[in-house]
C-alpha positions as CSV (number, residue, x, y, z in Angstrom):
1,M,23.2,-18.6,15.4
2,D,20.0,-20.7,15.8
3,D,18.3,-17.6,17.2
4,V,19.3,-15.6,14.0
5,K,17.9,-18.4,11.8
6,R,14.7,-18.6,13.7
7,L,14.3,-14.8,13.7
8,R,15.0,-14.7,9.9
9,K,12.3,-17.3,9.4
10,D,9.9,-15.1,11.4
11,I,10.8,-12.2,9.1
12,D,10.3,-14.4,6.0
13,R,6.9,-15.3,7.3
14,I,6.0,-11.7,7.9
15,D,7.3,-10.7,4.5
16,E,5.0,-13.3,2.8
17,K,2.0,-12.0,4.7
18,F,3.0,-8.4,3.8
19,I,3.3,-9.2,0.1
20,G,0.0,-11.0,0.2
21,L,-1.7,-7.9,1.7
22,I,-0.1,-5.7,-0.9
23,G,-1.6,-8.0,-3.6
24,E,-5.0,-7.8,-2.0
25,R,-4.8,-4.0,-1.8
26,L,-3.8,-3.9,-5.5
27,R,-6.7,-6.2,-6.5
28,I,-9.2,-4.0,-4.6
29,A,-7.6,-0.9,-6.2
30,G,-8.2,-2.5,-9.6
31,R,-11.9,-2.8,-8.7
32,I,-12.0,0.8,-7.7
33,A,-10.3,1.8,-11.0
34,A,-13.0,-0.1,-12.9
35,A,-15.7,1.7,-10.9
36,K,-14.1,5.1,-11.5
37,K,-13.9,4.4,-15.2
38,K,-17.6,3.4,-15.3
39,L,-18.5,6.5,-13.4
40,G,-16.3,8.8,-15.5
41,L,-14.1,9.8,-12.6
42,P,-10.5,10.7,-12.9
43,I,-7.8,8.2,-12.0
44,R,-5.9,10.6,-9.8
45,Q,-7.8,11.9,-6.8
46,P,-5.4,14.1,-4.8
47,L,-7.8,14.5,-1.8
48,R,-8.1,10.7,-1.4
49,E,-4.4,10.3,-1.8
50,K,-3.8,12.9,0.9
51,E,-6.3,11.1,3.2
52,V,-4.5,7.8,2.7
53,L,-1.1,9.2,3.4
54,S,-2.3,11.1,6.5
55,R,-4.0,8.0,7.8
56,A,-0.8,5.9,7.2
57,A,1.3,8.5,9.1
58,R,-1.1,8.6,12.0
59,I,-1.2,4.8,12.3
60,A,2.6,4.6,12.0
61,K,3.1,7.2,14.7
62,S,0.6,5.4,17.0
63,K,2.7,2.2,16.6
64,G,6.1,3.9,17.1
65,I,7.1,3.6,13.4
66,D,8.8,6.4,11.5
67,E,6.0,8.4,9.7
68,K,8.2,9.5,6.8
69,F,9.3,5.9,6.1
70,T,5.7,4.7,6.2
71,V,4.5,7.5,4.0
72,S,7.2,6.8,1.5
73,I,6.0,3.1,1.3
74,F,2.4,4.3,0.7
75,R,3.6,6.8,-1.9
76,A,5.2,4.0,-3.8
77,I,2.1,1.8,-3.6
78,I,-0.1,4.7,-4.7
79,S,2.2,5.5,-7.6
80,H,2.2,1.8,-8.7
81,T,-1.6,1.6,-8.4
82,R,-2.0,4.8,-10.5
83,K,0.2,3.4,-13.2
84,K,-1.8,0.2,-13.3
85,E,-5.0,2.2,-13.5
86,K,-3.7,4.3,-16.4
87,N,-2.7,1.2,-18.3
88,G,-6.0,-0.5,-17.6
89,K,-4.4,-3.5,-15.8
């Protein structure tokens, strides 16, 4: 049982880092949104989204992680980011 507790603490530590990285990504995306607005660029840029998803799938595959699962996570992040950009937050 001690092994399970230790491993769960490891997962908790990783989750905290993961959430921190998502926050950092969202802050940078917010800066990009401000730059796009200043330049008069559209919020949605399908080509860039496709590049991000393709890159995520490639990285996942190289690390032995399910590509579809990884892409679904990135789709959710992109969707959330887009909503924040639209709302100006």
